[in-house]
Phi, psi and omega in degrees: 000162181222129171277137182296147183286150177279351185277101181232167184292146179301140180247147172278138179298136176274125184237144171256131187240134176226156178304129181286108174216147184290083179219161180291334178292317182296316178305315181291319177289326178296327180296319180295316177305316177300320179297319177298316182293317177304315182302307180298314181289330173295324179297317180295322183291319178301321186284325181285334184232080182308130179275012189295331185269349191271167172266155178204163179273128182230155177215081186250115181289167174292147179165205179296144191289312186305300180304322183292315177299314175307311178295319180296317179299316187294315186291320184289340183076033183234160179268133176230125178246139174193157174279134182303332185290336175302314185267352182301132178081003184254140178241162178233159177275003174090185185206126174218144179113192182260128187212152161283165186298312184297319176295323177294319180294317182302319184289315180297328185266000186302129174083000185262344181085010182239164175217150176259125186246127179292134173274152184296325183271006179116146178090187182224153174241140178263130181204166166289139179303155179292156182308134176090347183256116182294148174295153175309134174289147179281124175300154185309314189282352177260332186300321183292339187266350182288133176259163176300146182295133175230160179272130186237156170256122181292136179274137186298150181297315177266096182237147175287344182290130178260340177302133179083352179284329183069019188244156169261009181241148175232136173278324190240142172228166185235011184290331182263030187063115189082177180263134178218152167282164181295330176292340179274355183249115183276051166210167181289132181225136175239136175240124177260112185276167178301320180299313180293323179298319185291318182293328185257004180054050176274100191260349176231170180286333170298314176303317178300307186294325177299342184253009189261141178300132174075007177254135173237154185247136176230123183288119178292141173300335185248018172123150175071188178229141168273152180245136180231146179216129179052038182079003181236151184282135175283124179231008179249108176237147178228148172242120184052040176079007180250131184293146168230130182278142179239140179209120177227130188292324182231341180208170178267097183267013183291129175226148181208126180280127181281001177294343179270358194254144169276322178196167171233122181253128183240127172246119183273148179098190182292132183223051180302328180292332178277329192234344185082240177290143178157175181270155187278057188249293184192159165243134181245119181248117182257113183262120185278154175295148176241163177298144185260157176283335174260153174289142180205142174226126182237139185221143174212148175218137183226150173222141178208188180302151178060046176049045177269105184242136185215141175223148181212131178236135185220108183240135184211157173154182183283152185251353176221169189292329186278349182074013182279344175237127182227148187222158175212140175230131177239130173226135184215142179221148182218125178236120182207155166264180177233171182292338175266149188299160169070320186293148177197167177206155175225123180238158174201152178219139169231124185228130181226146185209139179240140173230132187229126173279098178271004179190164181306331178231026184228133183228129176248126183238132179232133186215153178212143177216152176225129178236144182227148173226127171230121189215150160262093189268166172234099180264169175078334177078202186246152177272184169230181170296154183296342174275001181088003177286152184284143180278346185051047174286156173301146177296339181278359186300128180236105178262074184195188183254156178286345182269002176311141175215150176213106175249127184226140170219136186224118179243132182225151178216142177219153169229135184226126177248118178240128180226138177255110179288324174196197184294341188253329189240138176219161182227141171218139181233122182231135173241140182220152178217134178225139174236123180237130178238131182230136173231107187226133174218132189198155170260147181211147177277151178209126175132131174289156186260125176299127181299328188272302182282337185064011174265175177119343174267124185238150181268133175242174179223152178230140176229121178233133178219111180214156176227143181227139175243131175232134177227135183222146173224131191221123172242128181226137180241130171231143184200164179236147182208157175259138179202138182048038179072017180228169184255133180229172178219158178209150173225138176209167182171189181214153172206159180216154178211141175229134183235132176233128184226132172247115188237129170234118181220155184215133170238136184212156175279132181283121183288140172066020176254110175280147181229111174255110187293336180278347180212065184295154175227127181268346180276078180240161187294140180264117170295153174288165177294333183283332179292322179302311187290321184292326188246017182290138177263345173209142176157197185163165179236103194227158172241134185233136175232135180227123176242127174224130179220155181191167174236145182220162170196140180221134181241141173245102187256130180275104180280326174203179181309310181273344195243128179233134177255134175246125179221137176194182180194163182225139169247120195240142171240132190226134176229134173213140176201154176212156184213152171292124192284340179275309186272334183084359182280152173304125177283329170220173178287138175303146179237134183218140171221132184237134171061041178280126184266121176240098178281161181212137179200161178187163178238133178237129183241115183283109175286317175213186181291341185258328186244142176222152175247155179207158171230146176208161181226133175218150176246159174205158176224153186221112178300152176217147185261013179288155183236151174280177180297328181280350178100007180268151176287145176291149176292163181299150167294134180254141176232142181227132184239124173247133185215147178212139186189182178234143175230139177226141171248108187252161174053058181048039176085006179288338186228136171247141174220148184210152171216127185224138166255135181221150174226131186231119176254140177231129180241167176070022175290139182293135173224148188292133176286111185256015183239314189271159178276128177285136185258332188231003184204157178296325178238144171228160191226167173229151188263070183237356184296141176212133180228157178224133177236131182215156179169211188216141170240139176217142181203144174221143180210148176124190187269098184280340174206164184303117180087001187240108176260138177226141164233120190217122177225136179238137173227126164256126186222125176238133179216153184200161173278126176266336178208114181202142184292335183240336190236020181303125179092358177249171183288154166239159177059022183301332178292328189261335184230101178292159185292322180236131173226144179228122172241120181227139168212141182218147175229141177222125174276128182292149182280174169053223186299341181262020188290349175287345187258145174227135174243141181213164184180162180190181181214141164253117176238140175213151173283182194293148170233152186209165170217128179253132180238109180067236178259006183260129174243130177254133184220138172250121185287170177309142179207159177229135174245127183252142188227158179211158179212145169224129179237149178228132175274102186294312175202195192294331189258332190241140173218156177228150180210152177240123171253135173229117180260148186051062187308317183261017175047058178287134180261128178198167175262120176288331178226125174262128183248244189224170176300335187266342192189165154089014178259117190237124174298143171287157181293132176290185185296140175215159181230152175212133174256129182234132172252127182237136176234130178232128183232000000 
């Protein structure tokens, strides 16, 4: 195998230019511009000054020889060529400290019977020593670390797996069916790697998305968080590239522990080819950890502010001598309070997965996981004065009952059969099942506060009990072929999903409960479940079924050396119905769509070996249950995504960079019919609504210089109604998607004798957000939240780190709601200490 050389043509830095004016936005954008410039100039510096002869600091753990050599060569900036059979079954004692390249190779190869020989034309070759020449002796500090020889399977150089890479960049993604480089996807893509999740303590999918370019989080008044991208709510989630339907009757109650994940891939914009029905926002692909070929054991324990305690164990490796059966178990638990009074939660996850080589080219993978949540939550947020003025309540204010409860359990199982016919063609069949149960009972405040009387806020209660079963089946084929003297690739397949939900919920006003928001009392009487049902002003007991199936195909055709055409389409069949569980009557009219075609296409032009330019178009549709005056169902909402941009792979793939301009139109949105007489409903609609979202995404991620990892993203987003009976010409979704957003996080390992220390930090910045209710406008001004980290590598196996979030203790509203509800403070300054062990 051969690692690509670091000697590439000099690149000009990519910069983002904005008018220079003294504002936080300009500062954030300049930070991003600097990161882009550093990456490109770093590439040129590396090319002009090859580091092969210099010494550098390394920290490569003991383990399989092949991956260790590849990692060393990549960090040293040299080319290493060798046959994989040379390293098979061999291990190394690792390498730590400052070494020259030759000395580093000698220490890594000590006791293996191999040597690295410099080639006349540059780079190194791995070989057995010449006859009569003894192999290099193992240094004293390496001999004790050598383990007995075991059989290992070499991992491909270009792998989508981010675990163990130590990088914030990923070359390969799997969200678009099959493995593709980021440059092969003509849309904006972000990958949050395992290393970034560990460095920032991103323990849930909400934590991950809150640190992702172009994504905003909105706290739902009835629990959980909604996710928004480009002004639209995200409703497309995948596990390992397979769609999973989500349905929650009143809020987004989805939770997921990131301990089981290798990475999270986010494709922004319309992704109808991947999902069929959905909003033109983004697709989030959560890629689970898989068993490893080598034995490994990882442990972490954390303690932080507000009694936040967490522990995690992750064990993986072969289960038989031949290594044809591999397993992995991940267990994690978290017990914590919150910065607001009374609330607390306890979560846990147990995940197990087996991978078996049932043939030379066939792997069967079976996995199961169980997640539990037990919490005393605070939903609904805080009110304001009736004139929109801030109440300036303490951030610790808890306007709820001490009997609030949120119990959630999620069990999932999957089976995956992957077969490779030859070097070009592969097949993967995946079946999945998920059962989710939610039991929620809580008190919540509702009502704006009168500035004079200080009255107006009243306590209500909610009772939710629902269960959801999800079944999915996905077949995907990927291949490469030659035609017209060129190399092309194609992906096609089919999938189906069935979701059944039983939901019973009730909302009621709590009788005889006075609420003083300035002196709240959580010890209030708890009504029985029967009282909720008997006195509810809104609710119901319903069963909902959603079935979606489709077939897709996409081809990547090489039209010339620099130009590639990407063209595909999906045909979708969609069914949705719900009925009252007591009476059996339909709760809403059934919805059906047959043969909905969602095309997808793009052109990719390779400007250089590192940079490419692209344009793309994508369609999507979203069913809606609104009815016309004549009683007919409205056609689905249609979305169209136009995008043009640049993508770069710098420093031999260590750094990814992208810049995208996008426009997204959504048509056929339901609007109230103010002209015709409704024949079958109190309200009727016409499908004439149209909105537009447009803007810019820019991102850079990876190792911009030796030991310096960077993730930096900037988003500019403008959106407005183009045609609406009440809102034409004004903005939409202004609460959820600020006009400017910056996400930056960076880590730097100190050089030389201080290389055991790592310093990190970052900022999340966004411009003002607001929400208008009637004549009252609530607004959160622009703000920046800074965070920092310091880590110390105690020895080869153990490390410790201190993370401090909201370093300057900024007070702000994470979510802006209405005068009566929904205003949620962002988390104050917090600290967490983490101890990690790797064996």
